[in-house]
DRENFI-732644 format. One record per residue: residue in one letter; x negated, y, z of N, C-alpha, C in turn. Coordinates in pm, whole numbers, padded with zeros to 5 digits, always signed. Each point is the difference from the previous one (the first is absolute). Example, Ala and Ser with C-alpha at 12.3 -4.5 7.8 and 13.67 -1.06 7.14 Angstrom:
<nodes>
A-01319-00569+00780+00089+00119+00000-00090+00120+00000;S+00035+00105-00072-00082+00119+00006+00077+00109+00073;
</nodes>
This chain:
<nodes>
M-14008+00885+17324+00128-00026-00066+00079+00128-00022;T+00066+00022-00122+00083+00124-00010+00152-00058-00036;K+00042-00104-00028+00113-00057-00039+00098-00016+00120;N+00081+00034+00019+00075-00029+00121+00062-00149+00016;S-00035-00063+00064+00042-00140+00015+00164-00006+00024;K+00070+00081+00021+00158+00001-00003+00060-00017-00160;D-00082+00050-00117+00025+00008-00097+00038-00128-00070;F-00079-00069+00044+00035-00177-00014+00134-00081+00044;V+00068+00088+00140+00062-00069+00043+00161-00002-00045;V+00049-00137+00000+00159+00014-00045+00089+00026+00079;P+00056+00107+00004+00102+00061+00097+00110-00122+00042;A+00038-00024+00110+00099-00090+00029+00123+00054-00071;G+00072-00117-00085+00139+00015-00036-00021+00062-00189;K-00157+00034-00033-00014+00041-00126-00008-00124-00080;K+00067+00029-00148+00035-00103-00086-00173+00005-00084;V-00040-00099-00007-00145+00019-00053-00002-00029-00182;K-00031+00081-00072-00041-00020-00145-00154-00018-00007;L-00045-00117-00025-00149+00007-00008-00060+00076-00093;E+00067+00037-00113-00030+00044-00126-00044+00176+00037;K+00044+00024+00124-00018+00168+00042-00125-00023+00066;W-00028-00095+00088-00101-00033+00061-00166-00006-00063;P-00067+00071-00009-00143+00000-00069-00085-00111+00043;T-00048-00091-00059-00099-00054-00016-00160+00003+00048;I-00011+00121-00068-00135+00055+00032+00017+00193+00035;V-00060+00019+00106-00012+00168+00022-00145+00056-00018;K+00024+00115+00014-00155+00030+00008-00084-00018+00148;P-00068-00029-00035-00103-00085+00115-00060+00081+00086;V+00024-00020+00130-00019+00074+00142-00178+00012-00003;Y-00057-00067-00070-00142-00020-00009-00080+00073-00111;R-00104+00069-00006-00052+00032-00095-00090-00070-00089;S-00085-00101+00039-00100-00082-00025-00010-00141+00068;E-00029-00064-00073-00042-00131+00077-00069+00009+00152;A-00113+00085-00002-00090+00039+00166+00135+00038+00033;Q+00075+00107+00011+00074+00064+00054+00123-00132+00061;Y+00001-00084-00090+00127-00090+00016-00060-00090+00134;K-00121-00076-00013-00067-00071+00076+00037+00063+00136;E-00080+00131+00023-00005+00080+00079+00155+00034+00109;L+00089+00025-00103+00112-00009+00076+00095-00148+00046;L-00042-00077-00092+00030-00139+00058-00077-00047+00142;A-00112+00011+00009-00075-00004+00119+00033+00053+00106;E+00050+00158-00012+00061+00073+00116+00089-00076+00045;H+00104-00012-00096+00128-00080+00029+00005-00133+00049;T-00078-00092-00005-00059-00102+00047-00068+00016+00129;E-00068+00084+00034-00077+00014+00108+00129+00042+00126;E+00074+00122-00026+00097+00041+00073+00142-00127-00005;L+00010-00061-00107+00106-00098+00065-00061-00107+00084;S-00114-00028-00003-00076-00110+00100+00001+00056+00147;S+00035+00135+00035-00050+00082+00111+00192-00034+00041;L+00089+00027-00080+00144+00023+00059-00004-00148+00000;Q+00001-00097-00069+00020-00143+00035-00054-00049+00095;S-00124+00067+00062-00064-00060+00115+00099+00075+00174;M+00076+00122-00043+00045+00037+00112+00156-00057-00025;L+00024-00038-00125+00135-00097-00010+00006-00093+00076;Y-00122-00074-00035-00024-00163+00097-00024+00026+00150;A-00036+00094+00036-00064+00037+00116+00161+00051+00097;S+00072+00098-00057+00125+00032+00078+00114-00138-00022;S-00020-00061-00097+00132-00128-00023+00097+00056+00022;R+00038+00118-00067+00160+00046+00022+00062-00015-00118;Y-00047-00010-00118+00055+00004-00143-00089-00119-00058;S+00080-00038-00109-00063-00070-00094+00033+00051-00176;L-00076-00002-00053+00030+00037-00133-00036-00113-00141;L+00150+00003-00063+00006-00056-00120-00012+00040-00123;L-00108-00044-00077-00025+00062-00138+00074-00100-00115;I+00064+00058-00085+00078-00121-00078-00034+00042-00175;F-00066-00058-00051-00069+00030-00134+00094-00073-00097;Q+00074+00073-00114+00030-00056-00105-00009+00046-00150;G+00012-00060-00064-00053+00069-00154-00020-00131-00080;M+00014+00031-00134-00027-00095-00118-00129-00053-00002;D-00043-00142-00055-00098-00019-00017-00117+00081+00003;A-00087+00010-00014-00146+00087+00007+00026+00122+00024;A+00097+00068+00099+00043+00101+00033-00108+00064+00111;G-00086-00083+00073-00114+00046+00061+00031-00041+00147;K+00092-00079+00041+00047-00037+00129-00139-00047+00101;D-00076-00092-00088-00093-00068+00089-00114+00096+00016;G-00020+00077-00100-00125+00095+00002+00030+00129+00133;V+00109+00032-00008+00053+00067+00130-00041-00037+00093;I+00041-00140+00025-00014-00038+00154-00149-00033-00004;K-00086-00056-00088-00119+00003+00028-00108+00127+00006;H+00066+00129-00049-00093+00123-00027+00060+00056+00135;V+00116+00012+00025+00087+00125+00097-00043-00074+00139;M+00029-00126-00012-00014-00076+00162-00153-00046+00044;S-00106+00024-00094-00121-00066+00034-00055+00030+00130;G+00043+00138+00086-00056+00050+00094+00074-00066+00136;V+00112-00063-00032+00085-00040+00116-00061-00126+00054;N+00004+00005+00133-00038-00126+00092+00051-00105-00064;P-00020-00114-00022+00065-00116-00015+00089-00075+00074;Q-00015+00013+00095+00031-00010+00145+00141+00066+00021;G+00014+00098-00050+00127+00103+00016+00091+00020-00135;C-00039-00107-00083+00048+00008-00138+00065-00133-00047;Q+00090-00041-00081+00054-00119-00045+00071+00036-00134;V-00060-00070-00093+00034-00003-00135+00089-00136-00046;F+00104+00014-00061+00094-00124-00050+00018+00036-00123;S+00009-00112-00090+00063+00031-00135+00110-00128-00022;F+00094+00049-00062+00127-00044-00022+00017-00063-00137;K+00015-00141-00035-00017-00038-00128+00127-00096-00008;H+00011-00099-00060+00132-00093+00006+00010-00059+00120;S+00114-00003+00029+00048-00061+00145-00015-00148-00025;K-00036-00046+00138-00024-00164+00009+00140-00034+00032;R+00005-00131+00020+00110-00061+00060+00067+00049+00118;E-00122-00009+00101+00074+00070+00145+00042+00140+00001;E-00049+00072-00092+00057+00128-00011+00126+00012-00062;I-00003-00101-00096+00146+00049-00069+00138-00093+00067;E-00064-00060+00132+00113-00074+00106+00048+00107+00087;H-00074+00103+00002+00029+00106+00084+00071+00125-00077;D+00040+00119+00069+00049+00130-00068-00144+00075-00050;F+00052+00073-00145-00130+00049-00075-00071+00115+00108;L+00035+00020+00121-00108+00108+00084-00060-00074+00078;W-00001-00140+00031-00030-00111+00126-00146-00003-00036;K-00078+00022-00094-00142-00013+00007-00056+00110-00001;P+00040+00095-00064-00066+00134+00039+00007+00059+00146;V+00090-00032+00041+00043+00005+00170-00126-00057+00089;T-00037-00074-00071-00094-00104+00112-00154+00072-00028;C-00043+00069-00140-00069+00054-00034-00019+00152+00060;L+00106+00050+00082-00016+00131+00044-00127+00049+00087;P-00051+00112+00008-00080+00033+00082+00006+00020+00159;E-00099-00044+00073+00054+00032+00153-00046+00150+00004;R+00083+00049+00131-00053+00142-00002-00152+00023+00043;G-00070+00101-00065-00113+00026+00012-00093-00022-00136;R+00090-00089-00093-00067-00068-00084+00038+00082-00154;I-00008-00033-00097-00003+00033-00130+00049-00101-00101;G+00118-00033-00050+00005-00097-00059+00043+00044-00154;I-00069-00066-00083+00018+00016-00156+00080-00112-00067;F+00068+00041-00084+00076-00117-00093-00034+00053-00138;N-00050-00095-00046-00064-00014-00168+00124-00066-00058;R+00095+00079-00057+00147-00022-00026+00053-00026+00117;S+00154-00033-00030+00060-00016+00146+00127-00072-00010;Y+00080-00002+00127+00138-00020-00007+00079+00049-00122;Y-00045+00135-00053+00053+00066-00129+00012-00075-00103;E-00096-00118-00038-00015-00071-00095+00167-00065-00016;E+00057-00025+00109+00130-00088+00019+00090+00091-00092;V-00009+00159-00028+00101+00034-00062-00084+00081-00138;L-00115-00032+00000-00062+00037-00141-00024-00121-00098;I-00099-00086+00032-00005-00125-00110+00118-00097+00021;V+00085-00027+00107+00085-00063-00011+00130+00043-00052;L-00005+00169-00017+00121+00042-00108-00051+00033-00112;V-00109-00014-00038-00023-00048-00130+00020-00138-00073;H-00061-00082+00113+00000-00146-00056+00124-00063+00089;P+00110-00009-00049+00121-00033+00113-00004-00149+00011;E-00087-00088-00054-00045-00134+00016-00056-00073+00092;I-00068+00128+00065-00086+00013+00132+00137-00042+00129;L+00084+00115-00035+00096+00013+00110+00073-00098-00007;R+00049-00064-00107+00076-00162-00011-00077-00125+00070;S-00139+00007+00004-00073-00086+00063-00034+00003+00151;E+00056+00117+00049-00010+00007+00136+00098-00058+00080;G+00091-00072-00057+00075-00110+00094+00108+00082+00075;L+00046+00156-00001+00106+00082-00001+00136-00107-00023;A+00120+00016+00099+00129-00013-00031+00040+00080-00125;D+00099-00023-00103+00051+00029-00060+00058+00155+00018;E+00097-00001+00128+00026+00123+00011-00066+00066+00040;L-00119+00017+00008-00090+00072+00040-00111+00068-00117;L+00050-00089-00123-00089+00037-00131+00110+00147-00074;D+00044+00032+00053+00074+00117-00067-00054+00103-00045;D+00008+00009-00141-00110+00088-00067+00020+00148+00039;Q+00105+00024+00054+00086+00142+00003-00081+00053+00149;A-00009-00109+00083-00018+00019+00192-00117-00040+00000;I-00068-00095-00041-00134-00036+00067-00087+00070+00006;W-00042+00095-00098-00102+00102-00016+00033+00114+00100;K+00122+00044+00003+00035+00092+00092-00021-00038+00139;N+00023-00110+00025+00006-00082+00150-00142+00003+00029;R-00096-00062-00101-00138+00003+00047-00068+00138+00004;Y+00064+00097-00071-00036+00144+00021+00023+00036+00165;T+00094-00045+00064+00090+00035+00117-00110-00045+00100;S-00026-00117-00048-00057-00094+00109-00177+00046-00011;I-00052+00067-00070-00126+00052-00016+00019+00115+00111;V+00085+00089-00066+00000+00133+00078+00025-00022+00174;N+00079-00094+00014+00053-00036+00133-00131-00040+00051;L-00086-00071-00054-00146-00073+00088-00066+00112-00005;E-00026+00068-00070-00110+00107+00008+00045+00127+00075;K+00137+00031+00033+00064+00089+00102-00029-00037+00125;H-00002-00142+00053-00021-00061+00097-00130-00019+00076;L-00088-00022-00151-00154+00004+00027-00061+00116+00047;Y+00071+00142-00048-00011+00139-00002+00015+00027+00181;H+00119-00058+00017+00066+00015+00155-00079-00064+00097;N-00095-00091-00048-00102-00088+00091-00164+00042-00012;G+00013+00117-00062-00170+00035-00025-00069-00049-00095;T+00051-00040-00102-00067-00031-00121+00035+00114-00125;R-00098+00062-00044+00019+00089-00118-00035-00089-00106;I+00072+00052-00064+00008-00066-00161-00045+00082-00136;I-00084-00007-00005-00035+00045-00159-00001-00079-00138;K+00061+00072-00079+00038-00105-00122-00045+00098-00144;F-00072-00101-00053-00061+00056-00125+00036-00067-00135;F+00074+00089-00111-00013-00076-00106-00079+00065-00100;L-00102-00076-00030-00115+00033-00079+00060+00016-00165;H+00009+00105-00042+00072+00016-00159-00095+00016-00105;L+00005-00113-00034-00096-00031-00109+00077+00010-00160;S-00071+00034-00096+00052+00055-00131+00008-00158-00057;K+00074-00040-00109-00008-00130-00080-00142+00012-00048;E-00032+00127-00093-00114+00003-00065-00127-00020+00097;E+00008+00038+00094-00131+00002+00109-00004-00127+00035;Q+00073-00087+00016+00035-00167+00053-00081-00049-00105;R+00059+00018-00096-00068-00072-00160-00162+00034+00036;K+00010+00109-00005-00188+00072-00033-00036-00117+00133;R+00029-00007+00104-00081-00060+00116-00016-00151+00009;F+00098-00065-00109+00040-00132-00007-00133-00053-00139;L-00032+00096-00089-00082-00018-00096-00142+00029+00097;H-00030+00079+00068-00100+00004+00101-00035-00133+00059;R+00098-00032+00088-00034-00113+00079-00042-00136-00107;I+00031+00021-00105-00040-00142-00101-00161+00036-00014;D-00052+00094-00002-00125+00045-00019-00094-00014+00114;D+00074+00027+00121-00081-00005+00126+00011-00146+00079;P-00112-00071-00005-00032-00124+00067+00055+00009+00177;K-00005+00131+00032+00050+00005+00173+00133-00024-00003;K+00112+00043-00118+00109+00038+00003+00098-00111-00098;S-00064-00043-00094+00066-00097-00088+00069-00092+00041;W-00016-00057+00114+00039-00098+00110+00161+00038+00019;K+00012+00152+00002+00145+00040+00049+00101-00031-00121;L-00073+00005-00132+00116+00024-00074+00044-00144-00051;N+00121-00030-00050+00052-00149-00071+00133+00059-00052;L+00019-00081-00142+00131-00005-00066+00124+00042+00078;A+00028-00017+00111+00091+00002+00075+00010+00164+00036;D-00114+00056+00001+00009+00183+00014+00042+00036-00133;I-00020-00036-00099+00048+00043-00112+00141-00011-00044;E+00019-00124+00024+00153-00027+00005+00087+00125+00084;E-00032+00019+00109+00071+00059+00115-00010+00168-00089;R-00079+00019-00097+00010+00162-00019+00136+00005-00128;K+00047-00118-00017+00121-00006-00084+00130+00095+00047;Y-00016-00050+00181+00078+00015+00061-00015+00151+00069;W-00076+00072-00072-00007+00155+00070+00127+00091+00005;D+00046+00028-00076+00107+00067+00021+00092-00065+00128;D+00001-00120+00002+00094-00067+00103-00057+00035+00140;Y-00131-00009-00035-00050+00027+00160+00000+00152+00048;M+00002+00095-00087-00016+00126-00003+00166+00045+00067;K+00109-00071-00062+00122+00022+00052+00024-00076+00153;A-00079-00100+00012-00009-00074+00145-00056+00097+00106;Y-00111+00056-00055-00078+00078+00111+00090+00131+00016;E+00056+00054-00132+00101+00137+00056+00103-00029+00108;D+00054-00114-00043+00118-00037+00082-00032-00020+00160;C-00115-00083+00023-00089-00014+00102-00021+00125+00081;L-00069+00067-00045-00080+00120+00041+00131+00103+00031;S+00126+00011-00072+00087+00116+00049+00072-00063+00103;A+00021-00152-00004+00082-00070+00148-00068-00001+00111;T-00133+00000+00015-00073-00026+00103-00122+00097+00056;S-00013+00093-00063-00054+00155+00059+00063+00064+00088;T-00036+00000+00129+00069+00062+00123-00090+00102+00061;S+00063+00088+00076-00108+00104+00092-00110-00127+00079;H+00072-00088+00062-00112-00069+00061-00085-00101-00068;A+00048-00030-00119-00101-00091-00072+00009+00043-00125;P-00052+00113-00033-00013+00053-00150-00114-00050-00102;W+00073-00016-00097-00077-00035-00130-00089+00117-00046;H-00103-00048-00053-00103+00072-00079-00037-00030-00126;I+00010+00075-00101-00002-00021-00152-00110+00048-00039;V-00140-00074+00043-00126+00053-00043-00027-00033-00144;P-00036+00095-00098-00063-00004-00108-00134-00099+00003;A+00017-00084-00103-00098-00092+00029-00089-00040-00114;D+00020+00093-00122-00085-00026-00116-00166+00029+00030;D-00025+00112+00097-00135+00043+00048-00027-00084+00144;K-00065-00111-00010-00046-00084+00114-00029+00088+00101;E-00104+00080-00005-00050+00074+00112+00074+00088+00047;N+00063+00076-00059+00138+00092+00013+00079-00090+00126;T+00045-00083-00063+00124-00071+00063-00056-00045+00155;R-00136-00023+00018-00068-00053+00118-00018+00157+00090;L-00037+00078-00039-00003+00135+00075+00177+00057+00038;V+00047-00032-00092+00170+00035+00035+00006-00088+00112;I+00016-00119-00022+00052-00103+00084-00055+00008+00150;S-00135+00014+00005-00065+00014+00141+00027+00131+00076;Q+00018+00106-00098+00074+00132+00066+00117-00023+00086;I+00109-00075-00082+00129-00037+00064-00021-00099+00113;I-00085-00081+00018-00029-00060+00095-00064+00080+00145;L-00102+00070-00054-00046+00108+00105+00113+00109+00076;D+00079+00032-00096+00087+00072+00060+00119-00037+00062;T+00023-00171+00000+00099-00026+00056-00058-00034+00141;L-00125-00049+00004-00077-00063+00146+00004+00173+00068;K-00073+00079-00045+00010+00131+00064+00108+00062+00060;N+00129-00045-00097+00135+00047+00073+00038-00080+00129;L-00077-00105+00019+00050-00071+00112-00077+00035+00146;K-00093+00114-00042-00072+00078+00124-00054-00117+00079;L-00101-00046-00058-00030-00131+00082-00124+00045+00088;A-00035-00089+00107-00097+00032+00108-00063-00108+00053;Y-00107+00002+00050-00052-00130+00077+00067+00018+00128;P+00042-00120+00091+00071-00015+00103-00069+00113+00131;R+00113+00060+00029-00073+00085+00125-00061-00083+00127;V-00097+00052+00050-00053-00043+00145+00051+00075+00122;D+00098-00075+00061+00071+00070+00089-00078-00054+00160;S+00043+00041+00117-00088-00039+00105+00014-00140+00015;K+00070-00093-00008-00013-00127+00016-00066-00032-00076;R-00033+00033-00130-00048-00052-00126-00159+00000+00054;R-00036+00151+00054-00096+00044-00004-00102-00089+00163;N+00113-00027+00089-00044-00072+00099-00045-00140-00002;E+00088-00040-00083-00050-00164-00077-00132+00027-00103;L-00014+00089-00056-00151+00030-00098-00102+00004+00102;Q+00021+00070+00115-00103+00011+00091-00037-00125+00080;S+00103-00076+00040-00019-00110+00042-00072-00119-00072;I+00025+00023-00126-00065-00072-00096-00154+00031-00036;R-00004+00160+00027-00149+00035-00014-00059-00068+00144;A+00051-00008+00080-00055-00030+00143-00052-00155-00013;L+00074-00077-00096-00034-00141-00007-00106-00026-00117;L-00018+00084-00072-00090-00014-00108-00127+00054+00082;G-00006+00098+00086-00130+00057+00061-00020-00131+00100;E+00079-00083+00061-00015-00085+00082-00089-00131-00074;I+00049-00043-00115-00034-00089-00100-00149+00030-00028;H-00012+00127-00036-00141+00081-00057-00097-00024+00113;N+00031+00030+00140-00105+00003+00112-00015-00184+00018;
</nodes>
């Protein structure tokens, strides 16, 4: 990897203009063979670090993936996390809210899905949908049953950003490390991927007319993402804007960022102190007795 993962971080307080962030960059791999080799190295190292994360049970890791349809979120999760022990990893997808969720605050459901210490939680889309799709389609907000005085257009989005930042700060101070990825896809690349899905029986089921209808709101979504990224990228839970037009490159960049975060935790297997050593010797003696 030659690209510095910090190059993709949105600095806290920075006003984001997505047109200034590339959707494709020079790849960190030279060939398809090298891509596979690098990804295999990353997944093997990630598996090792995840084992230590699970064994030490001091921190948890929350990965948040956001992006337009066909940005490659599913593919990243499938390929990058392929070597992680399923016991230590949980994936949640957030779609349209159910009645039970609507009757609670917008962060209630995500909080119930947070990873325990020692585990990796993956949100394929997340509570950020409540300041993205709900902002672009205000009729969703009006259907959520909120009191009229809470629907002030000037305040509700700022209040939601504040709630999100406060939640993520609380999680950080309680041992959850959060990495947020916005997969930055160009509109033209999305068009090409949609066309490819039509011709691929394994992917055609993913495409419907509603996806095409949403393309009409592309500019509105970009503005919503700009406001969201600007308001909620912090030092304790930064956003990473990852170029997504090259799927292979996207996976390598994201896997490297995850590895860097885990390495910074200085993970290690629990130390064996004298008390634990005596306990293990007792276990050895019992096993010896059973064997005899």
